[in-house]
C-alpha positions in Angstrom: 12.3 1.1 -23.0 11.9 4.8 -23.0 8.5 6.2 -22.0 6.8 9.0 -23.9 6.1 12.0 -21.6 2.7 13.5 -21.8 2.8 16.0 -24.7 1.7 19.6 -24.7 -1.5 18.8 -26.7 -2.5 16.3 -24.0 -1.8 18.8 -21.3 -4.0 21.4 -23.0 -6.8 18.8 -23.1 -6.3 17.9 -19.5 -6.3 21.4 -17.9 -10.0 22.3 -18.4 -11.0 19.0 -16.8 -9.4 19.7 -13.5 -12.5 21.1 -11.9 -12.2 18.7 -8.9 -8.7 20.1 -8.4 -10.1 23.4 -7.0 -9.7 24.1 -3.3 -13.0 23.6 -1.7 -13.6 23.0 2.0 -15.1 19.8 3.0 -15.2 18.0 6.4 -12.8 15.3 7.2 -14.2 11.8 6.9 -13.3 9.0 9.2 -13.2 5.4 8.0 -16.8 4.1 7.6 -18.0 1.0 9.3 -21.5 1.3 7.8 -22.6 -1.3 5.3 -22.1 -0.1 1.7 -25.1 0.5 -0.5 -25.8 -2.7 -2.4 -26.3 -2.0 -6.1 -25.7 -4.1 -9.2 -22.5 -3.1 -10.9 -22.9 -1.6 -14.4 -20.6 -2.7 -17.2 -17.8 -0.3 -18.0 -19.0 2.4 -20.5 -16.4 2.9 -23.2 -15.4 6.6 -23.9 -14.0 8.2 -27.0 -10.6 8.8 -25.3 -9.8 5.1 -25.1 -10.9 4.5 -21.5 -14.1 3.4 -19.8 -16.3 4.9 -17.1 -17.2 2.7 -14.1 -19.4 3.2 -11.1 -18.6 2.3 -7.5 -20.3 -1.1 -7.6 -18.1 -2.1 -10.5 -15.0 -0.7 -8.6 -15.9 -2.9 -5.7 -16.0 -5.9 -8.0 -12.7 -5.0 -9.6 -11.0 -4.6 -6.3 -12.3 -8.1 -5.3 -10.6 -9.4 -8.5 -7.3 -7.8 -7.6 -7.4 -5.0 -10.2 -4.9 -2.2 -9.5 -6.6 1.0 -8.3 -4.7 4.3 -8.4 -5.8 7.3 -6.4 -4.4 10.3 -8.3 -5.3 13.0 -5.8 -2.8 15.0 -3.6 -1.5 13.9 -0.2 -3.6 16.4 1.7 -6.8 15.0 0.0 -5.8 11.5 0.9 -5.4 12.6 4.5 -8.7 14.5 4.5 -10.9 11.7 3.3 -8.9 8.5 3.5 -8.5 6.1 0.5 -10.2 3.1 -0.9 -8.4 0.1 0.7 -5.6 -1.2 -1.5 -5.4 1.9 -3.6 -2.0 3.0 -4.8 -1.5 6.7 -4.3 0.2 8.7 -7.1 -0.6 12.4 -7.6 -1.4 13.3 -11.2 -1.9 17.1 -10.8 -0.1 19.1 -8.2 -1.9 22.0 -6.3 -0.9 24.4 -9.1 -2.6 22.2 -11.8 0.7 20.9 -13.2 1.2 17.3 -14.1 3.4 15.5 -11.6 6.7 14.7 -13.4 7.0 11.5 -11.4 3.5 10.2 -12.4 4.6 8.2 -15.5 7.5 6.3 -13.9 5.6 5.6 -10.7 2.4 4.6 -12.6 4.3 2.3 -15.0 6.1 0.6 -12.1 2.8 -0.6 -10.6 0.4 -1.0 -13.6 1.0 -3.2 -16.5 -0.2 -2.2 -20.0 -2.0 -5.4 -20.6 -3.8 -5.5 -17.2 -6.9 -3.5 -16.2 -6.3 -0.4 -14.0 -8.9 1.9 -12.3 -8.2 5.5 -11.5 -10.0 7.4 -8.8 -9.9 11.1 -7.7 -12.3 13.3 -5.7 -15.2 13.5 -8.2 -14.1 11.8 -11.4 -12.9 14.9 -13.3 -9.2 14.5 -12.9 -9.4 10.8 -13.5 -11.3 11.5 -16.7 -8.3 13.5 -18.0 -5.7 11.1 -16.5 -7.5 8.0 -17.9 -7.5 9.5 -21.4 -3.8 10.4 -21.1 -2.9 7.0 -19.8 -4.8 5.2 -22.6 -3.6 7.5 -25.4 -0.1 8.6 -24.4 1.0 5.5 -22.5 -0.8 2.9 -24.6 -2.8 1.2 -21.7 -5.7 -0.9 -23.1 -8.0 -1.3 -20.1 -8.1 2.0 -18.2 -11.2 2.8 -16.1 -12.3 6.1 -14.6 -14.3 5.9 -11.4 -17.0 8.5 -12.4 -18.0 9.8 -8.9 -14.6 9.5 -7.2 -14.0 9.1 -3.5 -16.9 11.4 -2.7 -19.3 9.1 -4.4 -17.7 6.1 -2.7 -18.1 7.7 0.7 -21.6 8.9 0.0 -22.6 5.3 -0.7 -21.1 4.5 2.8 -18.4 2.3 1.4 -15.3 1.8 3.6 -12.2 3.9 3.4 -9.0 3.5 5.2 -6.7 6.1 6.8 -4.0 7.3 4.4 -0.5 6.5 5.7 2.8 7.5 3.9 
């Protein structure tokens, strides 16, 4: 089966949403051992782009259920903050804001169209764009954007693990 590449219209929609792709300085975070904040998970909030927004409490529930989580940041970001345990790491935008040409084949190799998948980035901006593209361009039916990204996860003192290649 041939996969449709992301088209130019989708790319034009995605580029303005890359605010969390900017180079900002932040301190390195070591894996947290503190207890995560206990909050009741909100139901996914459907979005016009064919995906849903979720909070960190819902992400925690989904991880416990074995849902695939894809961290779409860049390697230097994974090294800086660590990743949510069990996350698959596939860069969506490179450091120049271009879509990684390997994203589609790598993503489709680990996530099934009929299964839920959650996308996480630094603050939820890149994953908003990527979630919409995955739903609309690739036909995935249950795509979820982690709205506050890894920074929200860490702020809630949820555990991260060191990124290893």
